[in-house]
N, C-alpha and C positions, 0 to 999 in steps of 0.2 A: 613564610614557612621556614625559611632558612634561619630566622631568628629563634624559632622554637627549637630546632635541632641544635643550634649553637649553645643553647642553655643546657642541653642534655649531654654535652660532651664530657664534662667531668665524670670520672668513673663512679664516684660516690653517688651522684644524682642518678645515674643509670641503674646502679645497684638498688637504690631506694625505690625507683619506679618498678623495677622488676620484682622486688620483694612485695610491694603493695599489690601489684597485679596477681602475684602468686597467692597471697593471703586471701584476696577477694575471690579468686577462682576456687581455691580450696574450701572456703566457707560455703559457697554456693553448692559445690559438689557434696560436701558433708551434709548439708541441709536436705538435699534431694535424696541422698542415700538413707538418711534417718527417716524420712517420710515413707520411703518404700519399705524399710525394715519394720516400722511400726504397723504398717498395713499388712505385710505378709505374715506376721505372726498371729493374725486372727484365726481362731479355730474354725474349721469348715467340716460339715458332714460329708461322709463318703457317699457316693451315689450308688445306693443299694436299694433293692425293692422295699426292704423294711423301712429304710429312711424315707423313701418317697411316700410310703403309706402313712408314716408318722407325721410328716410335714403336711400331707393332705388332710389329716385329722385336725391339725392346727389351723390350716387354712379354712376349715369349715366353721370355725368359731366366728361369732358375729362381731365382737369388738376387736378393733385393731390392736389395742393394748394387750388384750388376752392372747391374740395370735403371736404377738412379739414375745411375750413371756413364755408361751408354750414352745416356740422355736428355740429360745435361749435355754430353756430347760433341756430340750432334746440335745442341743450341742454340748451342754455341760455334762449330761449323762454319757454321751459318746466320748468326750475327752477323758472322763473318769474311767470309763471302760477300757479305752486305749492305754491309759497309764497303767492300769492293773494288768493288762495283757503284756505290756512291756516289762513290768516288774517280774511277772511270772516267767517270761522268756529269759530274763537275765538270771533268774534263780535256777531254771532248768538247764540252761546251756553249760554252766560249770559242772553240774552233776552229771550230765551226759558225757562230757569229755573225760571225767575221771573213771568212767566205767570201761573205757577201751583198753 
């Protein structure tokens, strides 16, 4: 064991080992963060009675592929509606502040 530590005594070797360990750890950390980021950006329906009713209608379909397409369409419509509401709010907010 002492022979191993004796080889690491030169500062350049210690720095190289430290840099290698840092790069490996940073790579693993970035890979995990990227995996969470890609998963968290998936759109999700809000839990409302209307959404539950719409999903129940999709679940009533016989074919699994049809159910999947139906739910994807519901999510796409909700995302488009939310974007429209956000744009409208952005347009209304400056107009409301100029009236004061």
